[in-house]
C-alpha positions in Angstrom: 40.8 -9.1 -9.1 37.9 -10.6 -7.1 35.3 -12.7 -9.4 32.4 -10.4 -8.4 34.2 -7.3 -9.8 35.5 -8.8 -12.7 32.1 -10.4 -13.8 30.6 -6.9 -13.2 33.2 -5.3 -15.1 32.9 -7.2 -18.1 29.1 -8.2 -17.8 27.6 -5.1 -17.3 29.8 -3.7 -20.8 28.4 -6.8 -22.8 24.7 -5.6 -21.7 24.9 -2.1 -22.1 26.6 -3.0 -25.6 29.6 -1.4 -24.4 32.4 -4.3 -25.2 35.0 -4.5 -23.0 35.1 -0.6 -22.0 35.6 0.1 -18.2 32.4 -0.5 -16.7 30.8 -1.2 -13.0 28.8 -3.4 -11.1 24.6 -3.0 -11.1 23.7 -1.3 -7.9 26.1 1.3 -7.8 26.3 2.3 -11.6 25.0 6.1 -13.1 23.2 5.0 -16.2 23.3 8.3 -17.0 27.3 8.1 -17.6 28.2 4.2 -17.9 25.4 3.5 -20.5 24.9 6.8 -22.1 25.9 4.9 -25.6 22.9 2.5 -25.3 20.2 5.6 -24.4 22.1 7.4 -27.2 21.3 4.4 -29.9 17.7 4.1 -28.4 17.1 7.3 -29.3 18.6 7.2 -32.9 16.8 4.5 -33.7 13.1 5.2 -32.1 12.8 8.9 -31.2 12.1 11.5 -33.7 13.6 15.6 -33.6 9.8 16.9 -32.7 9.9 14.1 -29.4 7.7 11.8 -30.7 8.3 8.3 -30.0 7.9 6.0 -33.1 6.8 2.2 -33.1 7.4 1.5 -36.9 5.7 -2.1 -36.7 2.2 0.0 -35.6 2.1 1.9 -38.7 5.1 4.3 -37.4 2.3 5.4 -34.2 2.7 7.2 -31.3 1.2 5.9 -28.3 0.9 7.4 -24.7 3.0 4.5 -23.7 5.9 5.1 -25.5 5.8 8.7 -24.9 5.7 7.6 -21.0 8.3 5.0 -21.5 10.5 6.9 -23.4 10.3 9.8 -21.0 10.9 7.7 -18.0 14.1 6.4 -20.0 15.2 10.3 -20.3 14.9 10.6 -16.6 17.1 7.7 -15.7 19.5 8.8 -18.7 19.3 12.3 -17.3 18.7 13.5 -20.4 17.1 17.1 -20.2 16.7 17.9 -23.5 15.1 14.8 -24.7 12.3 14.5 -21.5 11.4 17.9 -22.9 10.8 17.5 -26.4 9.0 14.4 -25.5 6.9 16.4 -23.1 5.9 19.0 -25.5 5.0 16.8 -28.4 2.9 14.8 -26.1 1.0 17.9 -24.8 0.5 19.5 -28.0 -0.6 16.2 -29.8 -2.2 13.8 -26.9 -3.2 16.1 -24.2 -6.2 17.0 -25.8 -9.3 15.7 -24.1 -10.9 17.3 -21.9 -9.5 15.9 -18.5 -6.0 15.7 -17.6 -5.5 12.3 -19.6 -3.7 11.3 -22.9 -5.2 10.0 -26.2 -3.6 6.6 -26.5 -2.4 6.7 -29.9 -1.3 9.6 -32.7 -1.3 8.1 -36.4 0.8 10.3 -38.9 -0.1 11.0 -41.9 -4.0 11.1 -41.6 -6.2 14.2 -41.9 -7.3 13.5 -38.2 -4.1 11.7 -36.5 -6.0 10.8 -33.2 -9.5 9.4 -34.8 -10.0 7.6 -30.7 -9.6 10.1 -28.0 -10.0 7.2 -25.6 -7.0 6.7 -23.1 -4.8 3.9 -21.8 -4.1 4.0 -18.5 -0.9 2.3 -18.5 0.4 4.9 -21.2 -0.9 7.5 -18.4 0.4 5.8 -15.2 4.1 6.1 -16.9 3.7 9.6 -18.2 3.0 10.8 -15.3 6.1 8.1 -13.2 8.1 9.9 -15.4 7.3 13.3 -14.5 7.8 12.3 -11.0 11.0 11.2 -11.5 11.8 14.0 -13.6 10.5 16.8 -11.4 13.2 15.5 -8.9 16.1 14.9 -11.4 15.4 18.4 -13.1 14.1 20.5 -10.4 11.4 21.1 -12.2 7.9 21.7 -10.2 5.7 22.3 -13.1 6.2 18.4 -14.0 5.4 17.5 -10.3 2.1 19.7 -10.8 1.4 18.2 -13.9 2.0 14.5 -12.8 -0.5 15.2 -9.6 -3.5 16.4 -12.2 -2.9 13.0 -14.4 -2.5 10.8 -10.7 -6.2 12.2 -9.3 -7.5 11.6 -13.1 -6.5 8.6 -13.2 -7.7 7.4 -9.5 -11.4 9.4 -10.3 -11.8 7.4 -13.9 -9.7 4.5 -13.9 -9.7 2.9 -10.6 -13.3 1.4 -9.9 -14.7 -1.3 -7.3 -13.9 -4.9 -8.1 -17.4 -6.8 -9.2 -18.9 -8.8 -6.6 -16.9 -7.2 -4.0 -17.2 -4.0 -1.7 -13.6 -3.2 -0.7 -11.7 -4.2 -3.4 -10.7 -2.3 -6.9 -9.3 -3.0 -10.3 -7.6 -0.6 -12.6 -9.6 -0.4 -16.0 -7.6 -0.3 -19.1 -9.5 2.7 -20.3 -12.0 5.4 -19.3 -14.5 3.7 -21.2 -15.0 0.4 -23.3 -14.2 -2.0 -20.7 -16.7 -2.1 -18.1 -19.8 -3.9 -19.3 -23.3 -5.5 -17.6 -21.6 -9.0 -16.4 -18.0 -8.1 -16.1 -15.3 -5.6 -16.6 -12.2 -6.8 -18.6 -8.3 -5.6 -17.5 -5.0 -5.6 -18.5 -2.8 -7.3 -15.8 0.4 -6.0 -17.3 -1.3 -2.6 -16.7 0.1 -2.8 -13.2 2.9 -1.3 -12.4 3.4 -1.3 -8.8 6.4 1.0 -8.1 5.2 3.0 -10.4 1.7 3.7 -8.6 3.4 3.7 -5.3 5.9 6.3 -6.4 3.0 8.4 -8.0 1.1 8.1 -5.0 3.8 9.1 -2.4 4.7 12.1 -4.6 1.0 13.4 -5.4 -1.0 12.3 -2.4 -3.4 10.0 -4.4 -3.0 7.0 -2.2 -5.6 4.8 -3.6 -3.4 4.5 -6.5 -1.1 2.7 -3.8 -4.1 0.9 -2.6 -5.0 -0.1 -5.9 -1.6 -1.6 -6.6 -1.5 -3.5 -3.5 -4.6 -5.1 -4.6 -3.7 -5.3 -8.2 -0.5 -7.5 -6.8 -3.0 -9.6 -4.7 -5.0 -10.1 -7.7 -2.7 -11.2 -10.3 -1.3 -14.0 -7.6 -4.5 -15.2 -7.7 -4.9 -15.3 -11.5 -1.0 -17.1 -11.2 -2.6 -20.0 -8.8 -3.8 -21.6 -11.9 -1.2 -20.7 -14.7 0.4 -17.9 -16.7 -0.9 -14.6 -16.2 -2.8 -13.7 -19.6 -2.8 -10.9 -21.9 -6.4 -9.8 -20.8 -9.0 -11.2 -18.3 -12.5 -10.9 -17.4 -14.0 -10.2 -14.1 -17.1 -10.8 -12.8 -19.2 -11.5 -9.8 -18.4 -15.2 -10.0 -14.4 -14.6 -10.6 -12.0 -14.4 -13.0 -11.4 -15.7 -16.0 -9.3 -15.3 -19.5 -11.0 -12.8 -21.7 -13.8 -14.1 -24.0 -13.2 -10.8 -26.4 -9.5 -10.2 -26.5 -6.5 -12.4 -25.6 -6.4 -14.7 -23.5 -2.9 -16.2 -24.0 0.0 -14.9 -22.1 1.8 -13.0 -25.1 3.6 -9.8 -25.6 1.6 -8.1 -23.1 1.8 -10.3 -20.5 5.6 -10.5 -20.7 5.6 -7.3 -18.8 4.2 -8.5 -15.6 7.2 -10.4 -13.9 9.4 -7.6 -15.4 7.1 -5.2 -13.4 6.9 -7.4 -10.3 10.9 -7.7 -10.2 11.1 -3.8 -10.6 8.8 -3.6 -8.1 10.7 -5.7 -5.7 8.4 -8.5 -5.4 10.5 -11.2 -7.6 9.0 -14.0 -5.4 5.6 -13.0 -6.6 3.7 -16.1 -8.3 3.4 -14.5 -11.6 7.0 -14.2 -11.8 7.5 -18.1 -10.5 4.8 -19.2 -13.1 6.7 -17.5 -16.1 10.3 -18.7 -14.4 9.1 -22.2 -15.1 8.5 -21.6 -18.6 11.7 -19.9 -18.8 13.7 -22.8 -17.4 12.0 -25.2 -19.7 12.7 -24.0 -23.0 15.0 -21.2 -22.9 18.1 -22.7 -24.7 21.6 -20.8 -26.5 20.7 -19.9 -30.2 16.7 -20.8 -29.9 14.3 -18.1 -29.7 12.8 -17.6 -26.3 8.9 -17.6 -25.5 6.8 -14.7 -26.2 3.2 -16.2 -27.1 2.1 -18.9 -24.5 -0.9 -20.7 -23.4 -1.4 -20.0 -19.7 -2.9 -23.3 -18.5 -1.0 -25.9 -20.5 2.6 -23.8 -20.6 2.4 -24.7 -24.7 4.6 -22.2 -26.8 2.9 -20.7 -29.5 5.2 -18.2 -30.6 8.9 -17.8 -30.0 11.2 -14.5 -30.6 15.1 -13.9 -31.1 14.7 -10.4 -30.4 17.0 -9.3 -27.9 14.5 -7.4 -25.4 12.3 -10.5 -25.1 15.8 -12.2 -24.1 16.9 -9.8 -21.8 13.3 -10.5 -20.1 14.3 -14.0 -19.6 17.8 -13.9 -18.6 16.6 -11.2 -15.4 13.6 -13.4 -14.5 15.8 -16.4 -14.6 18.6 -14.8 -12.3 15.7 -13.4 -9.9 15.2 -16.9 -9.1 18.0 -18.2 -8.8 19.9 -15.2 -7.6 22.9 -16.8 -8.8 25.8 -14.2 -10.1 25.1 -13.1 -13.1 21.8 -12.9 -16.0 22.3 -13.9 -19.7 20.9 -10.4 -20.6 22.3 -10.0 -24.2 24.1 -7.1 -25.7 22.1 -4.5 -26.5 20.9 -3.6 -30.4 18.6 -1.0 -31.9 18.1 -3.7 -34.9 14.8 -4.6 -33.2 11.9 -3.4 -33.2 10.8 -0.4 -30.6 8.8 -2.6 -27.9 11.7 -5.2 -27.1 14.4 -2.7 -27.5 12.3 -0.9 -24.8 12.1 -3.5 -22.6 15.6 -4.4 -22.9 16.4 -0.9 -21.3 13.8 -1.7 -18.9 15.2 -4.9 -17.8 18.5 -3.3 -17.4 17.1 -0.4 -15.3 15.1 -2.8 -13.3 18.3 -4.9 -12.2 20.0 -1.8 -11.7 17.6 -0.9 -8.8 16.7 -3.7 -7.4 18.6 -6.6 -7.9 22.6 -5.9 -8.1 23.5 -9.3 -8.4 21.9 -10.0 -11.7 24.7 -8.1 -13.4 25.0 -9.6 -16.8 27.2 -12.3 -17.8 
């Protein structure tokens, strides 16, 4: 057996938590068949019978982000029933605004489970992207119609001119609360270029694709000085770390390299910045960085959760392009967020970096 075939067969199985079962190389694998046990494990841990994705660390809340994440996974794993269940729950409980966007959070056990009806643009983006992929996967035109409504509302409400420019735009985190007299505040991890481009192509809302391109350039600009932070403020005089929200490169910013790799730009400056940190700090048996001071690179927090290790493994492989990524076996014995990111890392490798099969 060729070395590549051997590593693919053993490594892909380990990464999916199916040790030593027959497996296949990333890039040719149908995850809906070969990784179904991983998806079933994720569902058992985080998906309620009513279609609600549950974030145990956040008071068992559900978010538009989580619903979109779960629906995207269901489309990848060809699970029409779970997709429909999540879609129906979301439409009943979060699609309660006067526009087509979603309220960002639902809290169980409350008289008013949605006290804040503001949206979250990343949640709307992933929700609409999942609908686009599901429309094709499950041959359901109604999903595409709903995605088009969201795409148009997202472009109309959350894409605005960048301060100090006449031809550049930024993606606001929500329809209100982030535009100030002197600046706008944005979350760089809300940019998911491949989602924005696929959504634009499917719906004709071209501003999403333009904003994706400009967002990649903005994140590259931010990365010239250090790691991309969780939040930044943009004014006519430039970009700086947020003065009111987290300015560290933390749990939100960890998604930026993943999303750039998934969007087929693994050489993006934001990826290279995080790659340098991982190469300096990641060691066997040691937690990977999860909160980092952006300019100095000082690690403030680490985690042993497998999902964060998977992000490090994928990022390091994308830089070296060596055969095999050190992505650990999937386990649901971690919080919803890193568990979901681990599945995303697996999908990103499958779609964009076939050489990064796990070892």
